[in-house]
N, C-alpha and C positions, 0 to 999 in steps of 0.2 A: 484368189479372193475366199473368204469366208461367206456363207449365205444361211438366212434365217428368214423364217416367214413370221406375219403377222397377219391375224385376220383383219377385214376391211370391208366397210359397206355392207352391214349388215341388214337394211331396208330395200338394198338395190338387188347386185348380182351375188351379194354375200360372198367375195372372193378371198383369197390368200393373198398379200402383198410382199415379195419378196424385196429384204432388205441387202447388201452386200457390204462388206468391210474388208479392209486393206488384211493381210496375212500375220502383219506384227504386231495388232490388237490382239489383245487378251476379251473375248467374248465370251459372256454369261446370260443364257435365257432363263431370266428369271419367271419360268411358266410357274402355275399352279396347281396342282393334283387334280383338282374337279375340271380345269379348263381342259385336259386330255378324255374326260370319262368319255365314254361312249352314250350316247342318246337312247331312252327307254322307250316301248313300242308303245303304239296306240292303244293295243290292250291292258299293258302296264298302266299307262296313265288311266284309263277307266278303271281299273281295280281300286287305284289308290282314292280315285276320288268318291266311287262306292263306299270305302271304308275308311271312315275317317279315324285320326288319331285319338279319337275320344269325343263323346256325346251320341246325340242323334246322327244318322245319315241323311243325305240331303233329301231322299226319297220321303222319309218321315217328315221331316221340317215342311216340305209343299205340300201335301196333303192337304186340300182346305183353305190355302190360301188362295186368295183375291190377284194379287198384283204382285210381279216379281221384278227386282231388278238388279241386273247384272253389273257389276261396278268392274270396269278393267283399265289397268294402267297405261301410261301414253307413249310415245315413239321415244321416252326418252329412257325408256327401260327394254330391256332384251324380250319379255313374255311372248312366246309365239302362243297367244292366245287361241289363235284360230286351231290349233293342236288340241285345243282344252275344251273350247265350244260344244264342240258336236256331243258327247259327252251328257255336258251339265242339260243341254238343250232335251236331249232323250229322256232324260231324268225328269226333267219339269214335266213335258208332256205328258209323260204314264204317268206322275200325279194328278194330272187333270187340266194342267196350266193350256190354257191357247194362245196362238201366237201372241194375237193383239194385249195379253195379259202380260207381254214380258218385253221390257225394254233395257237397252245397252245404254251407259253413261261414261264417256271418259271421265278417268279420274284425274284431272288436269292440276287440281290445286290452282298455283298462281302461274300455271303455263298458258302460254298462247294457245287456241282453240285449233282444231284441226279439221282439215277439206275429206270427202269421203275416198279420196284416193288413198290416204295415208288409213283409213276405215277398213278398206279392203286388203292393205297389208298386213294390218293386227287381226282383223278377225274375218276373214274372207269373204269371199264375192257372196255366197247362200245368205250370212246374217246381212249384211248390207241392204240386200234385196228383199228381203222378208220379215227384219224386224225395225224397229226403230232405234236409233244410236243418234244419241245427243249428248253434246260439247256440254259440262261445267262451266257455267258463269259463276265467278265467284262475285262478282259484283250485285248482282239482284238474285230475285227468287230463291232467297235463302229464308230458313225456321230457324229461331233461335228456340236451341234447347236448354239452356242454363252456362254453367261455369264447371270449369273442372276444378278438383280439389286446389290446385295452385292460382284460382282467378282466371283461368284463359276461358273468355267468352266460345260459346261453342255455338256456331251458326252453320245449318249443313243446307245441301241444296234440296230444293222444295221435292223436287221428282221421288229423290232417293226418301224423302219420311213419309211421301203417299203411298209407300208400297207395304206390304206386311209381310214381305221375304226379301231378304238383302244380303246378295252374294257378294263377294269381291274375289276377283282373279288376277294374281300379281307374280313378282318373283322376289326372291331375297338374294342381293348382293350387298357387301359392305357400301355404308351410305356414310356421307361426311358429316352429320350431325346425329344421325339416331343410331348410328355403330351399324346395323344392317336395317336395309330397308323391307319392305315387307309387312305383314301381319297389320295390326291398326290404320296404319301410315295410310291406307287406301283412305280413309274416313277422314285425317286430320294428317296431310294438310288435302288430301285428294280431292276431297267434295264438300269442302269448306268455306265461308266466305272470307272474302279477302281480312276483313278486322281481326278475325280468329285467326287466320294464315300469320299476320303479322306478330299478331303478341305470341303465337306458336313461336315463331323465330327470334322473338325477344329472349326466350327461354337462354338461346346459345349464351348469353354473357351471366348469366348466373351462378354457374358453377362446371369451368370449362373441364374439367377432370373428369365431369359424367356426363361428356359428348365427345363425339369426333369419332372417325375411321374405324369400325370394329371393336368400338366400346359398347360394348351391347348390354353388358351385366348392369345395372341402377341406371340405364341411362335417362337422364330426366329428361330429354325429348320423348324419347319411346313409351314414357311413364303417359303424358300426352296425349299422346296416339292412343293409346290402349284405353285411358280414361273416358275419349271422345268416341270413339267407337263402340264402347259401352253404354253412354247416353244413347245413339244411334240404335243400337240393337242391331250390329251386325251379325246375322243368324249363321253364317257358313262362310270361310275364308280356304281359296287354294292359293298356296305358295308353293312355287317352282324355281330349283336351282338351276341353272345352265352352265352348258359348255362353251369353249370357243367358238361353236358352228351358231350360237345362239339357240341352241337342242336343248328341250329337259331332260336332265340324268337323274331327277327325282323331284317329286312333289309332298306336300303333305295337305290334307283334309280335315276342316272340322273346325273348333273353335279356335278363334283367331289370334287368340293370346298362345295356344298351345303350338298351332302350326308356326308362329314367328318363332318360339324359343326353340322348336324341335329344328326347325330350319335354319336359324342363327345358330346353334350347337355345330350342326353339321358343315355349315359356311364357314367356321373358323379354320377348318382343316382345308376345305374345298375351294376356298380363294385365297387360301394366305399363303405366302411366300417366308422363307426364312433365309436372310441375309444379312450380314457383317456390315454392307454396305462399303462407302468409301469408295466408291466408282469415282470415274475421272467424266465419264459420258455416261449418260442414262438416256435411253431410247424410249421414250413413253408412248403407246399407242393407245389410242382411244378407238372403241370399238363399238362394245354395248350400249355406250350412251357418248356418241360421237357427238353429238348436239349438246352436251355437256362434258368438252373437252377438258376445262379447267382443271376437273376433279383429279385426272392424270398427270397434273402436272405435280401435285401435289405429292402424290407417291414419287415422282424424280426427285423431287427435294429430299425425301427423307432417304435414298440411298446415295444420294453425291457425298463427295467430301463436302467436310462442315466447314472450310475455311474459306469459302466463295470461291474456289477456283474450279468447280464443276460446271460441264456445259449440258444445259439440258436440252432432247429434240423433242417437242411434242407434233405426236401426228396427230392431226384434224380433218378427215376426211368425211366431211357432214356435205353435201350439196346444198342442202334444206338453209344449212347455217346453223348458228345456235341458237337453241331453244328462247322463246321470249319468256320474259321472268318479270312478273309482275311487283315482286319483292325485290329482286337480288339486282336485275340488271339495268343498262341505262337507258332512259326514255327522253333523253336530249342530250344538248351539248355538255353539260356540267353537273347534270342531274338525275335520276332515277327513283326507285323503289327504295322505299322506308330502308333497307338496307343495303343500299348502294353507294359505295363508297368513289366518288371521281379519282380518275387516275393521271397527275400529271406528267408530264414527259421530263424524264429524268428523276422523279420525285420516287417515293419510299413506295415499293411494290414488291411483288415476287422476285422478281431479277435482280434485287437487291443480292440476294443469297447465290444468286450466279454469275461466272464469268459469262454465260452467252447463254441468252435463250433462242432456238433455233423453231420454228411452227414449219413444218409443212403440213401447207392447206391448197389442196389443189383447188378450191373453190374459194379462196380468200374475200373476207369483207372489211370494210376499216372499222367495226364496232365488234369482230367475233373476239376481241380480249380484253373486253371490257372488265371482266372477273378480274383479270390478272395485271395489267399493267397497261400502259398507252402503248398505241399501236407502234411509236417510234422505236422503242425501248426493245422490240424484239426485231429479229431479222427471220421475214418470211418469204416462203417458196415454195414452189408449187411441184417440184420432183423431189426424189431422192437422191439423183445425181448431183442436184445443188447441193442437197444437205452435207452429202459426203465431200464434196469440193471444199465446203468451208470446213468443215472438221478434218481433214487433211492437211488444210495449212495449220491450223493450231497445234493438231496434234501428228507431227510427219515423224515420230518414232515410235515409242509405247504409248498404251492407253489403255487404261480398264475399262468395259464398255459394260452397262447392264442393259439387256433388251426385254422391256417389260411388255408380255402382247397383248393385256389390255389393263392399262391403269383405271379404267372406269370402274372394274368390277373385280379389282384385287387389292390387296392390303399386306401393309407388313408385319407379320406377328412378332407378339410383345417378348422376347426371350424367356422362360419357363424358371425362374429363380428356385 
């Protein structure tokens, strides 16, 4: 047997899952260079936070300020915020800000709220026990700031706007809409009101050539994020790149547009996959965003045979389930958020482009595939042994198999012409 491992359960045991394959299959590990990089040290993190890529440093920005907010990304993002926070807090305290002048706010966008178990995973025990940590509520307690140049109304979290020092901490990974996450996205949709978020997602349909996974340059949705963050006055952004174990390999600090641009420039190679595709089977693991596993299926579709004869295996090991999404997901039997489309059994969906969709989910639920297909149109199993049994029946002889270590933070690079 041939064996490969993929990362699994980031916010739990954070382990490697071993996958075995028959010897007569041709296996290709479609990893990305950045996933294999070593993490940087705590001292290196501190040095990069203290020395921005442009503009004044955080210590200078913090002097004389009355109230500070630290906006951080949620559990759908791999950022180990607790590795960054001690350095930020030390700088703020040295600048004269006391504990009660600093608060933390989850950049949830239109995702569901989190409890303190998750806050401890993301921020560490010390922060939870010594500083106020608030969920963002997109439905109330927002302040209207105006409109972006294209007309998107900007409603922003009231607590954020009540602070005269605004700091964001997040990560840069490929994103299905804005090309690469990070930068001003921590503001819109991160701490925006629900109407702003809906209008932001409407931009998906204005020019599809200027959105999409890894499509960063002149991305129309990224421009909306930038416009909103400028209106808010986001003072300092820390954007991290991470490896296959969810550890920081590099970070950029300073003005949000510059950190985003620098991080995305590095990210194109860091997370990129070079492949001609045309595989019979694509094993697409979800790790960094396991609770947004549908993202990984997009990558599987991009490397399989184009004639519909390919089989996708989606590994979705998220005990908490898929993240509640007030815009994109189902909220009833045949309805949901403004951008949700119900999936009928046997109807048009992602499986129409596949021979078969197999989902490995040790903790499945009936609504987990609402972004992808009707649950009866996929084969849902709990173990790799069950997956292998199904595949072996369909591919008893040769098969070209792609293994994608983390389809939630990788993308296929376009060939340079």
